[in-house]
N, C-alpha and C positions, 0 to 999 in steps of 0.2 A: 185168310192170312193177313198179317200186318203189312201195309204197303211199305216199300223200301225206297231209299234214296229221297228224291224230292217229293215223291208221293207221300211218304210218311211225314216229312216236315210240313207240307201243305195241310195234311189232315190234322196234324197236331196244332197248327196255327189256327185253322178254322175252329177246332174244338175249343181252343183257348178263348178265342174271341166270342164264340157263342155262349160258352159257360160263364163268361164275365158280363155278358150284356142281357141275355134273356131273363135269368133269375131275378135281376134287380129292376126289371120293368115294373112300374107300379101295380098293374093288375096281377101279374105273375107273382110278384113278391107278396102282395096281400093274400093271395090264395095259399101260398106256401107257408106264410106265417100263421094263417088260420089253422092249417093242418099240423104244422110242426111246432108252433110256438116261436117266440122271438129268439130264444136261446137256441132252439133246435135249428131254426133257419140259419143263424150265424154259424153254428158248428158245421152244418151240412154244406153251406156255401164256402166256408173256409177249406173244408176237406176237398170239395170239388175243385177249388182254385189251386190247391196244392198239387192235386193229381195232374191237372192241366199244365201247370208250370213245370213239373218234373218231366212229363212227357215231351213238352216243347223243347226244353233244354237238351234232353237226351236225343231227340230227333235232329236238332241242329248239329250235334256232334257226329251223327251218323250220315248227315247229308253229304252229297258229293262235294269235294274240295274245289272251290273256285276262289282263288286269291284275288282280292282287289288292291291290297297293299301289303308290303313286307313288314315283318316285325322289327322294331328297333328298341334298344335297351331303355331309352327314355320313356317309352310307353308304360313300362312296368312301374316306374316311379310315379307317373300320373295316376295309375290305378291305385297304388298304395295311398296316395294323398287323397284321392276322391273317396275311397272307402273309409279312411280315417274321419273325414268330414261327415260322411253319410252316417256312420255309427254314432258320432257325437250328436248330430241333429236329431236322429231318431231317439236317442236316450233322453235328450232334453224335451222332446215333444210328446212321447207316448204317455197317455194317462193324464195329461195336463189340460186345463180348460182352454178350449179353442173353438168358439162358436162360428168362426169364419171358414172352417174346413171340416174334413171328416176325421174321425178318430179322437175327438176331444172328449174329455170327461169333466163332470161338474161344471158345465159351461156357464151356469148361472153365477159362478164365482169369478168369471173372467173380468179383469179390471183393465180397461184400455190405457189407463195411466201407468200401469206396470204390466205390460203385455208379455214380458219374458221373451222367449224365442220367437213368439208370434210377431213381435215388433220388428224382427229381422226378416222373417219369411212367413207370410200368411198360411202357407201350406208346407210346413217343414217336412212332413212325411213324404210328400210328393217330391220335394226338393232332394231329400235323401235318396229316393228311388231314382231320380234323374241323375244324381251323381254316380250311383251304382251303375246305371245304364251306360253313361258316357265313359266312365272309368273303365268299364269292361269292353266297350266298343273299340277304343283306341288300339289295344294290343291284339285284337281279334279281327284281322282283315279278311277272313273267310266270308264269302257271300252270305251263308246261312246265319252266321253269328252277327253280321252287320244288320241283316233283316231282323233278327231276334232283338238285339239291344237297341236298334233304331226304333223298333215298334214300342218298346218300353219308354224310350225317351220321348217319342211323340205322344204316347198316352199320358205321360206326366205333364207335358206342356199344354196339351188340349184339356186335360182334367182340371188344371188350375183355372183356366178361362171358364170352363163350364160350371165349376163350383162357385166361382165369383158371381157369375150371372144368376145362378140359382139362388144363392144366398141374398143377393140384392133384391131379387123378386120376393123372396119369403120374408125378409126383414123390413124391406122398404129401403130406399136409397139413403135416406138421412141416417137411419139407425146403423146401416152397414158402414157408412163413412165414419160415424162416431166410433164404432168398435175397431175399425181398421186404421184409425188415425194415431195409434199409440207410437210414441217415440222410442226407437231402439236405444237400449241402455245396457250396460254391463253392471249387474248388481250381484256379486258373489254371495251365495247363501249356502248353508250346510246341505240343504236338499239338492241344490244345483251341483255342488261339488260331488255329492254322492252319485248323481246321475252321470256326471262326467267320468267318474271312476267306473261305473257300470258300463258305459259306452266303450271305455278302453278295454275292459275285460271281454266284452263281446267281440271287439275287434281282434283281440288275441285269439279267442276261440275260433273265429272265422278263419284266421290264418292257419291254425292247426288243423281244422276240419276240412279245409278246401281240398287238400290232396286226397285223403281217404274218400271223401264224398264225391268230389267232382272229377278227380283223377289227374289234376294238375297242381303241382306244389308251387305256391307263390315264391318267387325269388327276385331279389333286386338285380 
């Protein structure tokens, strides 16, 4: 039988951590890629991550209620603001060249003289996830949710440091500094405006889907 209460939450937490750490260890990943192929590994790892995330979020909602702080109206405003910034960051970053972090595409086209969103944040997707985590942490003072969103926030902060260290080692300190030295600038382009519009649309969809999917309807 499925463990209940804190037992289920702890089991889901362990499953989440194990499913995100073991498959990406170099020997394990190499063996899985050899068997599944690069695309197969990506699909399988994404599916496993999604299952682990859904279980962890559900288990946090079913855990015993231990309140650490009370809800206040301003917390919802902070969540709306954080999520708006997170969706914009993700929309500007996904599929764009970024050799300094994960998730980049066409990294050979990256120009440190015109770094785009990377000039503002080397790890925009991790910053977006950090905003999501902190934005949801504030209005959820229940212990299980504090552990859940705190875990994600810590993962983002630690991940940025680990990726920087690994990239410096792989590229060499001089090349890493050259790529990371881009000056932040705002240069509106058609593609950038389209990405902002896409981010706004995703933000709206998240608001509409939050109630049916999560069970809580966002309100100011």
